[in-house]
C-alpha positions as CSV (number, residue, x, y, z in Angstrom):
1,M,53.6,134.2,122.1
2,S,55.1,135.2,119.4
3,G,54.4,135.8,115.7
4,N,57.1,132.6,114.2
5,N,54.6,129.7,115.2
6,G,56.5,128.6,118.1
7,R,59.7,128.2,115.7
8,S,63.1,129.6,116.3
9,D,64.2,133.3,115.5
10,P,66.5,132.0,111.9
11,K,68.4,135.0,113.2
12,K,69.1,133.9,116.9
13,I,71.2,130.8,115.5
14,K,74.6,130.6,115.6
15,Y,75.8,129.5,112.1
16,P,77.1,127.2,111.1
17,V,75.1,124.8,112.9
18,N,74.5,120.7,112.7
19,Y,70.6,119.8,111.7
20,Q,68.6,117.0,112.1
21,L,67.1,117.2,108.3
22,K,64.2,114.7,108.4
23,L,62.4,113.9,104.6
24,I,58.7,111.7,104.1
25,M,59.5,110.6,100.6
26,D,57.1,108.5,98.3
27,N,58.0,104.4,99.3
28,A,57.2,103.7,95.8
29,I,60.6,105.1,94.8
30,P,63.2,102.3,95.9
31,A,65.3,103.6,99.4
32,D,68.4,103.8,97.6
33,E,67.0,106.0,94.6
34,N,65.7,108.3,97.0
35,I,68.8,108.8,99.2
36,K,70.6,108.8,95.9
37,N,68.0,112.2,94.5
38,I,68.8,113.6,98.1
39,S,72.1,113.1,98.3
40,A,72.4,114.5,94.7
41,K,70.8,118.0,96.1
42,L,72.6,118.2,98.9
43,N,76.2,117.5,97.4
44,E,74.7,120.1,94.7
45,L,74.4,123.3,97.4
46,Q,77.7,121.9,98.9
47,I,75.7,120.7,101.9
48,K,77.7,118.6,104.1
49,F,75.8,115.6,105.6
50,G,76.1,112.3,107.8
51,S,74.6,108.8,107.0
52,F,70.9,108.4,106.5
53,N,68.4,106.4,108.8
54,S,64.8,105.4,107.4
55,R,61.5,103.8,108.9
56,L,58.6,102.8,106.7
57,S,55.3,104.2,107.6
58,A,52.6,102.2,108.9
59,K,50.8,101.2,106.1
60,S,54.5,101.4,104.0
61,T,53.3,104.4,101.5
62,Y,56.2,106.8,102.6
63,I,59.3,106.3,103.8
64,S,61.0,108.6,105.9
65,F,64.5,109.7,105.7
66,G,66.6,111.5,108.7
67,V,70.1,112.8,107.8
68,M,72.3,115.2,109.6
69,V,73.5,118.0,108.1
70,R,75.6,120.9,108.6
71,I,74.3,124.7,107.5
72,I,76.4,127.4,107.7
73,S,73.7,130.0,107.1
74,A,70.1,131.4,107.2
75,E,70.5,132.1,103.5
76,Q,71.5,128.4,103.1
77,F,69.3,127.1,105.2
78,K,66.2,129.2,103.3
79,I,67.8,127.5,99.8
80,L,68.1,124.2,101.1
81,Y,64.2,124.0,101.6
82,H,63.4,125.9,98.4
83,E,65.6,123.7,96.8
84,L,64.3,120.5,98.4
85,K,60.8,120.6,96.3
86,D,62.3,119.6,93.2
87,V,63.3,116.2,94.7
88,K,61.5,113.5,93.0
89,G,59.2,111.9,95.5
90,L,59.2,114.3,98.3
91,K,56.5,114.6,100.0
92,T,57.5,116.7,102.7
93,A,60.5,118.3,104.4
94,F,61.2,119.4,107.9
């Protein structure tokens, strides 16, 4: 078994790549504001992205968003996850 916890080795990924980014957000923040905050971060990082889809959690505490993004390098991937932590209401991204 490899030491990368089942994840693909980023060095083996052929960039650019389209990637389905999934984000779990606090549903106390309106969905349109969550999308605006995520979009602003993607624009700031100059990452192209498509339309958002969303789904509420069973108790409506959280809302999950999915969005297709275009990642051009392993470095951009790393920066994306580092910078996402600053998005208001973000609980996790994968």
